[in-house]
C-alpha positions in Angstrom: -0.1 0.1 0.3 1.6 3.2 -1.3 1.2 6.5 1.1 -1.5 8.4 -0.8 -3.3 5.3 -0.5 -2.6 4.2 3.4 -3.7 8.5 3.6 -7.0 7.5 2.1 -7.2 4.1 4.3 -6.5 5.7 7.6 -8.9 8.6 7.2 -11.7 6.7 5.9 -11.0 4.4 8.9 -11.5 7.0 11.4 -15.1 7.9 10.4 -17.7 7.4 12.7 -18.9 4.1 12.7 -16.3 2.3 11.4 -15.2 -0.8 12.7 -12.8 -3.8 11.6 -13.1 -7.8 12.4 -10.6 -10.4 11.9 -11.0 -12.1 8.9 -9.4 -15.5 7.6 -7.5 -14.9 4.2 -7.8 -19.1 3.5 -3.8 -19.7 3.7 -3.7 -19.9 7.8 -3.2 -15.5 7.7 -5.8 -13.2 8.7 -6.5 -9.7 7.3 -8.8 -6.9 9.0 -12.2 -6.4 7.2 -14.0 -3.3 7.4 -17.8 -2.4 8.2 -20.0 0.8 8.8 -22.6 1.2 10.8 -25.1 4.1 11.1 -28.3 5.5 12.4 -30.2 4.5 15.5 -29.5 1.4 17.2 -32.4 -1.5 16.8 -32.8 -5.3 17.0 -32.9 -6.0 13.5 -30.5 -3.5 11.2 -30.5 -2.9 7.9 -27.8 -4.9 6.1 -27.1 -3.1 2.8 -25.3 -5.1 0.0 -24.0 -3.2 -3.0 -23.3 -4.7 -6.5 -20.3 -5.4 -8.7 -18.3 -7.1 -7.6 -16.4 -4.1 -6.9 -18.4 -1.6 -5.3 -16.9 -0.2 -2.1 -19.5 0.5 0.5 -17.4 3.0 3.4 -16.8 6.1 1.0 -18.9 5.2 -2.0 -22.6 5.0 0.2 -21.7 7.4 2.7 -24.5 10.0 1.5 -27.0 6.9 1.1 -26.3 6.4 4.8 -26.7 9.5 5.8 -30.4 9.8 3.9 -31.3 6.7 5.3 -30.1 7.0 8.9 -32.3 10.3 8.8 -35.3 8.5 8.2 -34.6 6.4 11.0 -32.8 3.3 9.6 -29.9 1.4 11.2 -27.4 0.7 8.5 -24.6 -1.6 8.6 -22.5 -2.1 5.3 -19.7 -4.5 4.6 -16.4 -3.4 2.7 -16.1 -6.4 0.1 -13.0 -8.4 0.7 -10.5 -7.6 -1.5 -11.9 -4.1 -1.9 -11.5 -0.4 -0.3 -10.6 -0.8 3.2 -10.9 -4.2 3.1 -8.4 -4.9 -0.2 -5.1 -5.7 1.7 -3.3 -8.1 4.3 -1.5 -6.9 7.3 1.8 -6.0 5.4 0.0 -3.7 2.7 -0.1 -6.5 0.0 -3.3 -7.3 -2.2 -5.4 -10.1 -1.1 -4.6 -13.2 -3.2 -7.0 -14.3 -5.4 -8.0 -17.6 -3.9 -9.5 -15.8 -0.8 -11.9 -14.0 -3.2 -15.0 -16.4 -3.3 -18.5 -16.1 -2.9 -18.4 -18.3 0.3 -15.4 -16.7 2.2 -17.9 -13.1 1.4 -20.6 -14.6 2.7 -19.3 -15.9 5.8 -17.7 -12.1 6.4 -21.1 -10.6 6.2 -22.5 -13.1 9.5 -19.3 -12.6 11.1 -19.7 -8.7 11.0 -23.2 -9.5 12.6 -21.6 -11.3 15.2 -19.1 -8.0 15.9 -22.0 -6.0 15.7 -23.5 -7.6 18.4 -26.6 -8.0 15.8 -28.3 -11.9 15.8 -30.7 -10.8 12.4 -31.2 -8.5 10.0 -33.1 -7.2 7.3 -30.8 -7.9 3.8 -30.9 -5.5 1.3 -28.9 -6.4 -1.8 -28.7 -5.3 -5.0 -27.5 -6.3 -8.5 -24.3 -9.1 -7.8 -25.4 -8.2 -3.9 -29.1 -9.9 -4.0 -26.8 -13.5 -4.7 -24.8 -12.2 -1.4 -27.8 -11.6 0.2 -29.3 -15.2 -0.9 -26.0 -16.8 0.0 -26.4 -15.5 3.6 -29.8 -17.1 3.6 -28.4 -20.7 2.3 -25.0 -20.5 4.6 -26.8 -18.4 7.6 -30.8 -18.5 7.6 -30.8 -17.8 11.1 -29.3 -14.3 10.4 -32.3 -13.1 8.2 -35.0 -11.5 9.5 -36.3 -10.3 6.2 -35.0 -10.0 2.9 -35.1 -7.5 0.0 -33.6 -8.5 -3.4 -33.7 -5.7 -5.8 -32.4 -6.5 -9.4 -31.7 -9.7 -8.3 -29.5 -12.7 -10.1 -31.0 -16.2 -9.7 -28.2 -18.3 -11.4 -25.7 -19.0 -13.8 -28.1 -19.5 -16.7 -29.7 -15.7 -16.3 -27.3 -14.7 -19.2 -30.7 -16.5 -21.2 -32.9 -14.4 -19.8 -30.7 -11.2 -20.4 -30.0 -12.1 -23.9 -34.1 -12.8 -24.5 -34.6 -9.2 -22.8 -32.1 -7.5 -24.6 -33.3 -8.5 -28.2 -37.3 -8.4 -27.5 -36.5 -4.5 -26.2 -33.7 -3.6 -29.4 -33.7 -6.0 -31.6 -36.9 -7.4 -32.0 -38.9 -3.8 -30.7 -41.7 -5.7 -29.3 -43.7 -2.9 -28.4 -44.5 0.5 -29.1 -41.4 1.8 -27.1 -39.4 -0.1 -29.2 -40.0 -1.0 -32.0 -38.8 2.3 -34.0 -35.7 1.9 -31.4 -35.1 -1.8 -32.4 -35.1 -0.7 -36.2 -32.6 1.7 -35.5 -30.2 -0.3 -33.6 -30.9 -3.4 -36.2 -29.8 -0.6 -39.2 -26.9 0.7 -36.7 -25.0 -3.1 -36.0 -25.7 -4.1 -39.9 -23.2 -0.9 -40.7 -20.9 -1.4 -38.1 -21.8 1.6 -35.9 -22.6 -0.4 -32.6 -19.6 -2.6 -31.5 -20.9 -4.8 -28.8 -19.4 -2.3 -26.0 -21.8 0.2 -27.5 -24.7 -1.9 -27.9 -24.2 -3.0 -24.1 -24.0 0.8 -23.7 -27.6 1.5 -25.6 -29.0 -1.2 -23.0 -27.7 0.9 -20.0 -29.5 4.2 -22.0 -32.5 2.4 -22.3 -32.5 1.4 -18.6 -31.7 4.4 -16.6 -32.6 7.6 -19.4 -35.6 5.9 -21.0 -35.9 4.6 -24.5 -36.5 9.0 -25.6 -33.5 9.8 -24.5 -31.4 6.3 -26.5 -33.7 7.2 -29.4 -32.3 10.8 -30.0 -28.7 9.0 -29.5 -29.5 6.5 -32.3 -30.1 9.2 -34.7 -27.1 11.2 -34.2 -25.4 8.2 -35.2 -27.4 7.3 -38.5 -27.1 11.0 -39.2 -22.8 10.4 -39.2 -22.8 12.8 -35.8 -20.5 10.1 -33.0 -19.3 12.4 -31.2 -21.7 12.7 -28.6 -21.8 9.2 -28.4 -18.2 8.4 -28.3 -18.6 11.2 -25.0 -21.2 9.2 -23.5 -19.0 6.0 -24.3 -15.8 7.8 -22.1 -18.2 8.5 -19.7 -19.5 5.1 -19.3 -15.8 3.3 -19.3 -15.0 6.2 -16.5 -17.5 5.7 -14.0 -17.9 1.7 -14.9 -14.8 0.2 -15.9 -12.4 2.5 -14.2 -10.9 1.8 -11.1 -11.7 4.3 -8.6 -9.8 3.5 -5.1 -12.3 3.2 -2.3 -15.1 3.3 -4.7 -14.8 1.1 -6.8 -12.0 -1.8 -8.0 -13.5 -4.8 -9.6 -9.8 -5.5 -10.3 -9.2 -8.3 -7.7 -13.1 -9.3 -7.3 -14.0 -9.0 -10.7 -13.2 -12.4 -11.1 -15.8 -13.9 -9.0 -18.3 -12.7 -11.5 -16.9 -14.6 -14.1 -15.5 -17.7 -12.7 -18.7 -18.3 -10.2 -21.8 -16.4 -12.1 -21.3 -16.6 -15.6 -20.5 -12.7 -16.2 -18.6 -13.7 -19.4 -20.6 -16.5 -20.6 -20.0 -18.3 -24.0 -21.5 -15.9 -26.7 -24.2 -17.4 -28.8 -23.1 -15.8 -32.0 -26.7 -13.9 -32.3 -26.7 -10.4 -32.4 -26.5 -8.0 -29.0 -25.1 -10.9 -27.2 -23.8 -8.9 -23.3 -21.4 -12.2 -22.7 -19.5 -10.8 -25.9 -18.6 -7.2 -24.1 -18.4 -8.5 -20.7 -15.7 -11.1 -21.9 -13.6 -8.4 -23.5 -14.0 -6.2 -20.0 -12.4 -9.1 -18.2 -9.6 -9.0 -16.4 -8.1 -12.7 -16.6 -9.7 -15.7 -17.7 -13.2 -15.0 -18.5 -14.3 -18.4 -18.3 -16.9 -19.9 -16.0 -15.5 -22.7 -13.2 -18.7 -23.1 -11.0 -21.5 -21.8 -9.3 -21.4 -22.2 -5.2 -25.4 -22.1 -4.6 -28.7 -24.0 -6.5 -30.5 -20.9 -5.5 -33.1 -22.6 -7.0 -33.9 -25.4 -5.4 -32.8 -23.3 -1.8 -35.3 -20.2 -2.2 -38.6 -22.5 -1.7 -36.8 -23.1 1.9 -36.7 -19.1 2.2 -38.8 -18.7 5.2 -38.5 -15.1 5.7 -40.3 -12.4 5.0 -38.9 -11.3 1.5 -39.6 -8.2 -1.2 -38.1 -9.1 -4.9 -37.6 -5.6 -6.7 -37.9 -5.2 -10.8 -37.0 -2.2 -13.2 -39.5 -2.7 -15.7 -36.4 -1.5 -18.2 -33.9 -3.3 -17.0 -31.6 -5.4 -19.5 -29.0 -6.7 -16.7 -31.1 -8.4 -14.8 -34.5 -8.9 -16.1 -38.0 -8.5 -14.7 -38.7 -12.1 -15.5 -35.4 -13.2 -13.4 -37.3 -10.9 -10.5 -40.4 -12.5 -11.0 -39.3 -16.5 -11.3 -37.6 -15.8 -7.9 -40.9 -14.4 -6.6 -42.4 -17.3 -7.4 -39.7 -19.7 -5.2 -40.0 -18.0 -2.0 -42.9 -18.5 -0.4 -45.1 -15.4 0.0 -42.8 -13.2 -1.9 -43.5 -9.5 -2.8 -43.0 -8.8 -6.0 -42.9 -4.5 -6.7 -42.5 -3.9 -10.1 -41.2 -0.4 -11.0 -42.4 -0.1 -14.8 -39.8 3.1 -15.7 -36.9 1.6 -13.4 -33.7 0.7 -15.0 -30.9 -1.3 -13.2 -30.2 -1.6 -9.0 -33.3 0.9 -7.8 -30.4 1.5 -5.0 -28.2 3.3 -6.9 -31.1 4.7 -9.8 -34.1 5.5 -8.0 -32.2 5.5 -4.2 -36.0 7.3 -2.5 -37.8 4.3 -3.7 -34.9 1.9 -2.5 -35.4 4.2 0.9 -39.4 3.6 1.2 -38.9 0.0 0.5 -36.8 -0.9 2.9 -38.4 1.3 5.5 -41.8 -0.6 4.7 -39.7 -4.1 5.3 -38.5 -3.0 8.2 -41.7 -1.6 9.8 -43.6 -4.8 8.4 -45.4 -3.3 5.8 -44.0 -5.2 3.1 -47.5 -6.2 1.9 -48.3 -2.6 1.1 -45.5 -2.2 -1.5 -47.4 -3.8 -4.7 -49.7 -1.2 -3.9 -47.4 1.8 -3.9 -45.7 0.7 -7.0 -46.7 3.7 -9.0 -45.6 6.2 -6.1 -42.3 4.6 -6.0 -41.9 4.0 -9.4 -42.7 8.0 -9.7 -39.6 8.4 -6.9 -37.1 10.9 -8.3 -33.9 9.5 -9.1 -30.5 10.9 -7.7 -29.2 14.0 -8.5 -26.5 13.0 -10.8 -28.6 10.3 -12.7 -31.3 13.5 -13.4 -27.9 15.6 -14.3 -26.9 13.0 -16.8 -30.6 12.3 -18.4 -30.6 16.2 -19.0 -27.0 16.7 -20.2 -27.7 13.8 -22.8 -31.2 15.4 -24.0 -29.6 18.8 -24.0 -26.5 17.9 -25.7 -29.0 16.0 -28.4 -30.4 18.7 -29.3 -27.5 21.4 -29.6 -25.2 19.0 -30.9 -25.2 20.6 -34.6 -24.0 24.0 -32.8 -21.1 22.1 -30.6 -18.2 23.5 -32.5 -16.5 21.1 -34.8 -13.1 22.1 -32.9 -14.5 20.1 -30.0 -16.2 17.3 -31.5 -12.8 16.5 -33.2 -11.6 16.6 -29.6 -13.8 13.9 -27.9 -13.0 11.6 -30.7 -9.7 11.4 -30.3 -10.0 11.1 -26.7 -12.6 8.1 -27.6 -10.5 6.3 -30.1 -7.1 6.7 -29.0 
């Protein structure tokens, strides 16, 4: 660990509510696993498990925890082993690859509850975090008081549903919202304008910004105006792929998604296959080895109150997966937000807060009736500015000075 990182580490570790617990590396040694607790203490805190693998907790979700605490929620978040404060062994070296497996991460969650003196928690997982939340239910069912699965994963075979949903929306155009989009996508793919990475970006824009914004971007591409699309791609790469210390660090732990959850599935040879782009993004071997749990077999044995949250525009973990999970877990409550994309915790934080508060308060059964209200909840300011900026930039594209357009192209193609 270099001096700059050590200073940042010490500053974050000294924040109120941050603690560490000794955990096994797996080779006879131990390391410090960090977690943070914010809000008024309660018998069953809200254990929030973010997505990834690669998302940190302590720094990245500091504002989220503050807002949840202001709403009266007792929040615990764990800094995933191999990420941020929990990245290093006692000598300051990165944790070895063999220590970065889902079983160990799930056991870390239980160890944090032990250290915090919590017998059981309301577990809120989003995206990859839903697999960890469900894994806690498999390995440590006594620690789960209730559960929220936001934009959930189910199995290594999810890729089949992801491909089908992506192609229905952006290739076949099976409804009024997407029929025009799909025609444009087919033309741009046929002309070689949209690469696999670009089609993944299109799927993300569809989920987070909506079909109207994506349509404007495709229209620009069809008329040869590609600089704005390049700028969006650069921003997407900066946000989602770039390693940002103590915020987003997928370089060590990304292997979990590929080896244990089949993130880089074998491409099927058809258009708009997200596996192609994900394999290109992989650091190291992208091949799948084995999944740790059979959630399809385990979920019928989940006995705690469970809410499953699905975004209607989510092409990362499509709503069909959420619906199947809700059918597997006895008495699960399915909450569908028609205009939401992936990860309500990140894209519609206020809705996530309301859902969490309802589950903590024992009123989860009321949530389907509040779906329209929750769907209308504002996105965080960063998302709103992104959508506004894309729309405004597309409208003004023709008046952007050519020198600026050329500068963006030079950066995005270098």
